[in-house]
N, CA, C and O atoms as CSV, one atom per row, in Angstrom:
chain,resi,resn,atom,element,x,y,z
A,1,MET,N,N,-47.089,-96.616,229.505
A,1,MET,CA,C,-48.022,-97.218,230.417
A,1,MET,C,C,-48.918,-98.200,229.679
A,1,MET,O,O,-49.463,-97.870,228.626
A,2,LYS,N,N,-49.075,-99.389,230.213
A,2,LYS,CA,C,-49.899,-100.402,229.589
A,2,LYS,C,C,-51.375,-100.102,229.812
A,2,LYS,O,O,-51.778,-99.638,230.879
A,3,ARG,N,N,-52.167,-100.375,228.791
A,3,ARG,CA,C,-53.619,-100.204,228.861
A,3,ARG,C,C,-54.239,-101.454,229.481
A,3,ARG,O,O,-53.760,-102.563,229.243
A,4,ILE,N,N,-55.276,-101.291,230.256
A,4,ILE,CA,C,-55.988,-102.402,230.895
A,4,ILE,C,C,-57.348,-102.547,230.206
A,4,ILE,O,O,-58.067,-101.571,229.993
A,5,ILE,N,N,-57.675,-103.797,229.867
A,5,ILE,CA,C,-58.906,-104.077,229.139
A,5,ILE,C,C,-59.749,-105.116,229.903
A,5,ILE,O,O,-59.207,-106.051,230.491
A,6,THR,N,N,-61.058,-104.941,229.886
A,6,THR,CA,C,-61.957,-105.878,230.533
A,6,THR,C,C,-62.109,-107.144,229.661
A,6,THR,O,O,-62.414,-107.067,228.471
A,7,VAL,N,N,-61.888,-108.300,230.295
A,7,VAL,CA,C,-62.027,-109.567,229.624
A,7,VAL,C,C,-63.420,-110.109,229.831
A,7,VAL,O,O,-64.017,-110.668,228.910
A,8,ALA,N,N,-63.948,-109.948,231.046
A,8,ALA,CA,C,-65.256,-110.524,231.354
A,8,ALA,C,C,-65.950,-109.727,232.453
A,8,ALA,O,O,-65.312,-109.068,233.274
A,9,GLU,N,N,-67.272,-109.809,232.440
A,9,GLU,CA,C,-68.089,-109.184,233.478
A,9,GLU,C,C,-69.001,-110.234,234.083
A,9,GLU,O,O,-69.511,-111.106,233.379
A,10,PHE,N,N,-69.204,-110.147,235.394
A,10,PHE,CA,C,-70.067,-111.091,236.102
A,10,PHE,C,C,-70.941,-110.330,237.062
A,10,PHE,O,O,-70.565,-109.266,237.553
A,11,SER,N,N,-72.104,-110.873,237.328
A,11,SER,CA,C,-73.037,-110.218,238.231
A,11,SER,C,C,-72.914,-110.718,239.664
A,11,SER,O,O,-73.511,-110.151,240.580
A,12,ASN,N,N,-72.135,-111.786,239.857
A,12,ASN,CA,C,-72.081,-112.410,241.179
A,12,ASN,C,C,-70.690,-112.977,241.425
A,12,ASN,O,O,-70.141,-113.654,240.557
A,13,ALA,N,N,-70.115,-112.714,242.586
A,13,ALA,CA,C,-68.797,-113.241,242.900
A,13,ALA,C,C,-68.835,-114.736,243.205
A,13,ALA,O,O,-67.790,-115.379,243.304
A,14,LEU,N,N,-70.019,-115.278,243.350
A,14,LEU,CA,C,-70.134,-116.716,243.584
A,14,LEU,C,C,-70.340,-117.514,242.293
A,14,LEU,O,O,-70.469,-118.737,242.333
A,15,ASP,N,N,-70.371,-116.838,241.174
A,15,ASP,CA,C,-70.513,-117.480,239.873
A,15,ASP,C,C,-69.342,-118.434,239.632
A,15,ASP,O,O,-68.183,-118.056,239.801
A,16,VAL,N,N,-69.651,-119.669,239.237
A,16,VAL,CA,C,-68.624,-120.657,239.016
A,16,VAL,C,C,-67.643,-120.232,237.921
A,16,VAL,O,O,-66.438,-120.444,238.054
A,17,LYS,N,N,-68.153,-119.634,236.840
A,17,LYS,CA,C,-67.288,-119.197,235.755
A,17,LYS,C,C,-66.351,-118.079,236.187
A,17,LYS,O,O,-65.216,-118.000,235.717
A,18,TYR,N,N,-66.812,-117.232,237.062
A,18,TYR,CA,C,-65.997,-116.159,237.620
A,18,TYR,C,C,-64.791,-116.735,238.319
A,18,TYR,O,O,-63.653,-116.355,238.044
A,19,ASN,N,N,-65.048,-117.655,239.225
A,19,ASN,CA,C,-63.957,-118.265,239.994
A,19,ASN,C,C,-63.065,-119.149,239.122
A,19,ASN,O,O,-61.856,-119.203,239.343
A,20,LEU,N,N,-63.626,-119.826,238.157
A,20,LEU,CA,C,-62.844,-120.651,237.251
A,20,LEU,C,C,-61.916,-119.779,236.404
A,20,LEU,O,O,-60.754,-120.133,236.204
A,21,LEU,N,N,-62.407,-118.662,235.913
A,21,LEU,CA,C,-61.592,-117.784,235.096
A,21,LEU,C,C,-60.420,-117.223,235.914
A,21,LEU,O,O,-59.294,-117.154,235.422
A,22,LYS,N,N,-60.686,-116.829,237.142
A,22,LYS,CA,C,-59.587,-116.338,238.000
A,22,LYS,C,C,-58.524,-117.422,238.173
A,22,LYS,O,O,-57.329,-117.146,238.063
A,23,ASP,N,N,-58.958,-118.652,238.443
A,23,ASP,CA,C,-58.027,-119.750,238.646
A,23,ASP,C,C,-57.211,-120.032,237.388
A,23,ASP,O,O,-56.004,-120.263,237.455
A,24,MET,N,N,-57.884,-120.010,236.245
A,24,MET,CA,C,-57.211,-120.325,234.985
A,24,MET,C,C,-56.222,-119.206,234.599
A,24,MET,O,O,-55.158,-119.488,234.046
A,25,LEU,N,N,-56.558,-117.978,234.880
A,25,LEU,CA,C,-55.619,-116.871,234.618
A,25,LEU,C,C,-54.401,-116.996,235.507
A,25,LEU,O,O,-53.279,-116.740,235.070
A,26,GLU,N,N,-54.614,-117.388,236.753
A,26,GLU,CA,C,-53.465,-117.584,237.653
A,26,GLU,C,C,-52.571,-118.718,237.160
A,26,GLU,O,O,-51.346,-118.606,237.194
A,27,GLN,N,N,-53.185,-119.811,236.700
A,27,GLN,CA,C,-52.398,-120.939,236.195
A,27,GLN,C,C,-51.616,-120.554,234.954
A,27,GLN,O,O,-50.510,-121.051,234.741
A,28,ALA,N,N,-52.171,-119.681,234.138
A,28,ALA,CA,C,-51.489,-119.223,232.921
A,28,ALA,C,C,-50.503,-118.096,233.228
A,28,ALA,O,O,-49.824,-117.596,232.331
A,29,GLU,N,N,-50.431,-117.705,234.485
A,29,GLU,CA,C,-49.564,-116.625,234.947
A,29,GLU,C,C,-49.853,-115.296,234.256
A,29,GLU,O,O,-48.953,-114.538,233.897
A,30,ILE,N,N,-51.156,-115.050,234.087
A,30,ILE,CA,C,-51.631,-113.787,233.519
A,30,ILE,C,C,-52.127,-112.930,234.688
A,30,ILE,O,O,-53.105,-113.293,235.341
A,31,PRO,N,N,-51.465,-111.795,234.961
A,31,PRO,CA,C,-51.939,-110.939,236.044
A,31,PRO,C,C,-53.292,-110.293,235.664
A,31,PRO,O,O,-53.530,-109.932,234.512
A,32,TYR,N,N,-54.150,-110.167,236.664
A,32,TYR,CA,C,-55.452,-109.586,236.407
A,32,TYR,C,C,-55.844,-108.650,237.545
A,32,TYR,O,O,-55.283,-108.680,238.640
A,33,ILE,N,N,-56.827,-107.824,237.233
A,33,ILE,CA,C,-57.365,-106.873,238.203
A,33,ILE,C,C,-58.868,-107.115,238.283
A,33,ILE,O,O,-59.518,-107.341,237.262
A,34,ILE,N,N,-59.407,-107.070,239.463
A,34,ILE,CA,C,-60.864,-107.234,239.642
A,34,ILE,C,C,-61.408,-105.929,240.183
A,34,ILE,O,O,-60.873,-105.364,241.137
A,35,SER,N,N,-62.501,-105.446,239.550
A,35,SER,CA,C,-63.139,-104.249,240.062
A,35,SER,C,C,-64.583,-104.545,240.424
A,35,SER,O,O,-65.236,-105.382,239.800
A,36,ASN,N,N,-65.064,-103.857,241.425
A,36,ASN,CA,C,-66.449,-103.941,241.921
A,36,ASN,C,C,-66.803,-105.236,242.620
A,36,ASN,O,O,-67.983,-105.512,242.835
A,37,GLU,N,N,-65.811,-106.044,242.982
A,37,GLU,CA,C,-66.103,-107.330,243.636
A,37,GLU,C,C,-66.792,-107.146,244.990
A,37,GLU,O,O,-67.800,-107.800,245.254
A,38,ASN,N,N,-66.286,-106.297,245.825
A,38,ASN,CA,C,-66.881,-106.116,247.153
A,38,ASN,C,C,-68.219,-105.428,247.117
A,38,ASN,O,O,-69.087,-105.704,247.945
A,39,ALA,N,N,-68.397,-104.528,246.161
A,39,ALA,CA,C,-69.690,-103.794,246.057
A,39,ALA,C,C,-70.832,-104.755,245.726
A,39,ALA,O,O,-71.977,-104.525,246.115
A,40,ARG,N,N,-70.515,-105.822,245.012
A,40,ARG,CA,C,-71.565,-106.775,244.611
A,40,ARG,C,C,-71.927,-107.736,245.721
A,40,ARG,O,O,-72.917,-108.457,245.593
A,41,LEU,N,N,-71.175,-107.782,246.801
A,41,LEU,CA,C,-71.458,-108.684,247.898
A,41,LEU,C,C,-72.269,-108.050,249.016
A,41,LEU,O,O,-72.660,-108.731,249.964
A,42,VAL,N,N,-72.522,-106.757,248.912
A,42,VAL,CA,C,-73.273,-106.042,249.939
A,42,VAL,C,C,-74.728,-106.481,249.921
A,42,VAL,O,O,-75.345,-106.548,248.858
A,43,GLU,N,N,-75.271,-106.776,251.069
A,43,GLU,CA,C,-76.674,-107.194,251.180
A,43,GLU,C,C,-77.408,-106.106,251.988
A,43,GLU,O,O,-76.839,-105.619,252.965
A,44,PRO,N,N,-78.601,-105.714,251.643
A,44,PRO,CA,C,-79.276,-106.120,250.395
A,44,PRO,C,C,-78.660,-105.363,249.225
A,44,PRO,O,O,-78.283,-104.196,249.335
A,45,PHE,N,N,-78.576,-106.047,248.137
A,45,PHE,CA,C,-78.017,-105.454,246.932
A,45,PHE,C,C,-79.060,-104.546,246.290
A,45,PHE,O,O,-80.183,-104.976,246.028
A,46,ILE,N,N,-78.702,-103.324,246.042
A,46,ILE,CA,C,-79.609,-102.362,245.417
A,46,ILE,C,C,-79.208,-102.183,243.961
A,46,ILE,O,O,-78.073,-101.805,243.669
A,47,HIS,N,N,-80.126,-102.452,243.052
A,47,HIS,CA,C,-79.830,-102.307,241.640
A,47,HIS,C,C,-79.966,-100.822,241.239
A,47,HIS,O,O,-81.040,-100.224,241.314
A,48,SER,N,N,-78.848,-100.278,240.820
A,48,SER,CA,C,-78.834,-98.901,240.333
A,48,SER,C,C,-77.685,-98.755,239.357
A,48,SER,O,O,-76.811,-99.621,239.312
A,49,PRO,N,N,-77.659,-97.691,238.578
A,49,PRO,CA,C,-76.573,-97.514,237.606
A,49,PRO,C,C,-75.189,-97.501,238.254
A,49,PRO,O,O,-74.203,-97.827,237.593
A,50,GLY,N,N,-75.097,-97.135,239.520
A,50,GLY,CA,C,-73.819,-97.111,240.189
A,50,GLY,C,C,-73.285,-98.474,240.572
A,50,GLY,O,O,-72.095,-98.623,240.850
A,51,ASN,N,N,-74.158,-99.473,240.589
A,51,ASN,CA,C,-73.757,-100.843,240.926
A,51,ASN,C,C,-73.423,-101.619,239.670
A,51,ASN,O,O,-74.287,-102.240,239.051
A,52,GLU,N,N,-72.168,-101.572,239.312
A,52,GLU,CA,C,-71.746,-102.175,238.063
A,52,GLU,C,C,-71.393,-103.629,238.268
A,52,GLU,O,O,-71.288,-104.108,239.397
A,53,ALA,N,N,-71.214,-104.317,237.174
A,53,ALA,CA,C,-70.818,-105.724,237.194
A,53,ALA,C,C,-69.406,-105.859,237.715
A,53,ALA,O,O,-68.620,-104.914,237.654
A,54,ILE,N,N,-69.082,-107.034,238.229
A,54,ILE,CA,C,-67.722,-107.355,238.593
A,54,ILE,C,C,-66.948,-107.554,237.290
A,54,ILE,O,O,-67.368,-108.309,236.413
A,55,GLU,N,N,-65.812,-106.867,237.179
A,55,GLU,CA,C,-65.021,-106.943,235.957
A,55,GLU,C,C,-63.674,-107.575,236.244
A,55,GLU,O,O,-63.031,-107.266,237.247
A,56,ILE,N,N,-63.250,-108.467,235.349
A,56,ILE,CA,C,-61.900,-109.017,235.381
A,56,ILE,C,C,-61.176,-108.360,234.227
A,56,ILE,O,O,-61.613,-108.438,233.078
A,57,LYS,N,N,-60.069,-107.712,234.538
A,57,LYS,CA,C,-59.311,-106.934,233.534
A,57,LYS,C,C,-57.880,-107.435,233.464
A,57,LYS,O,O,-57.308,-107.882,234.458
A,58,VAL,N,N,-57.313,-107.350,232.257
A,58,VAL,CA,C,-55.903,-107.752,232.056
A,58,VAL,C,C,-55.211,-106.671,231.237
A,58,VAL,O,O,-55.861,-105.798,230.661
A,59,TYR,N,N,-53.879,-106.742,231.193
A,59,TYR,CA,C,-53.120,-105.829,230.357
A,59,TYR,C,C,-53.406,-106.135,228.889
A,59,TYR,O,O,-53.642,-107.283,228.511
A,60,GLU,N,N,-53.380,-105.087,228.077
A,60,GLU,CA,C,-53.701,-105.171,226.670
A,60,GLU,C,C,-52.881,-106.248,225.935
A,60,GLU,O,O,-53.415,-106.953,225.078
A,61,ASP,N,N,-51.611,-106.372,226.264
A,61,ASP,CA,C,-50.786,-107.347,225.546
A,61,ASP,C,C,-51.075,-108.793,225.926
A,61,ASP,O,O,-50.552,-109.709,225.292
A,62,GLN,N,N,-51.905,-109.017,226.958
A,62,GLN,CA,C,-52.282,-110.375,227.332
A,62,GLN,C,C,-53.771,-110.622,227.147
A,62,GLN,O,O,-54.289,-111.659,227.561
A,63,PHE,N,N,-54.459,-109.671,226.526
A,63,PHE,CA,C,-55.886,-109.779,226.363
A,63,PHE,C,C,-56.280,-110.976,225.487
A,63,PHE,O,O,-57.213,-111.700,225.834
A,64,GLU,N,N,-55.597,-111.198,224.372
A,64,GLU,CA,C,-55.978,-112.302,223.484
A,64,GLU,C,C,-55.919,-113.645,224.186
A,64,GLU,O,O,-56.838,-114.457,224.075
A,65,GLU,N,N,-54.830,-113.875,224.910
A,65,GLU,CA,C,-54.689,-115.132,225.642
A,65,GLU,C,C,-55.753,-115.285,226.724
A,65,GLU,O,O,-56.332,-116.358,226.892
A,66,ALA,N,N,-56.001,-114.201,227.454
A,66,ALA,CA,C,-57.016,-114.229,228.512
A,66,ALA,C,C,-58.412,-114.431,227.901
A,66,ALA,O,O,-59.240,-115.144,228.467
A,67,ASN,N,N,-58.664,-113.817,226.771
A,67,ASN,CA,C,-59.976,-113.958,226.122
A,67,ASN,C,C,-60.184,-115.397,225.626
A,67,ASN,O,O,-61.295,-115.922,225.699
A,68,GLU,N,N,-59.132,-116.023,225.131
A,68,GLU,CA,C,-59.210,-117.444,224.701
A,68,GLU,C,C,-59.564,-118.322,225.891
A,68,GLU,O,O,-60.364,-119.248,225.763
A,69,ILE,N,N,-58.974,-118.038,227.050
A,69,ILE,CA,C,-59.262,-118.787,228.254
A,69,ILE,C,C,-60.732,-118.609,228.627
A,69,ILE,O,O,-61.414,-119.575,228.968
A,70,PHE,N,N,-61.216,-117.367,228.560
A,70,PHE,CA,C,-62.606,-117.090,228.904
A,70,PHE,C,C,-63.557,-117.790,227.919
A,70,PHE,O,O,-64.577,-118.345,228.328
A,71,LYS,N,N,-63.228,-117.763,226.657
A,71,LYS,CA,C,-64.053,-118.457,225.643
A,71,LYS,C,C,-64.159,-119.959,225.939
A,71,LYS,O,O,-65.200,-120.574,225.708
A,72,SER,N,N,-63.081,-120.531,226.447
A,72,SER,CA,C,-63.077,-121.967,226.702
A,72,SER,C,C,-64.022,-122.375,227.846
A,72,SER,O,O,-64.384,-123.547,227.954
A,73,ILE,N,N,-64.416,-121.442,228.680
A,73,ILE,CA,C,-65.323,-121.758,229.790
A,73,ILE,C,C,-66.727,-121.237,229.603
A,73,ILE,O,O,-67.587,-121.485,230.447
A,74,ARG,N,N,-66.982,-120.540,228.550
A,74,ARG,CA,C,-68.330,-119.999,228.298
A,74,ARG,C,C,-69.294,-121.073,228.104
A,74,ARG,O,O,-70.475,-120.809,227.882
């Protein structure tokens, strides 16, 4: 079973870098998983330990390539 690693965390689904990273991963044909996306869109947003950042995750064997893509947009 492949391990899944977080490449980036964002506090808002409307963040330009968040959307750019998703688009660039798709163009590079790197599959990704997003966690906590819908929870961060709930209004009013309540800050608590249970409300984590939106995470973009990739398989371990594609982490380096995905991380290079993320570095290019930082």
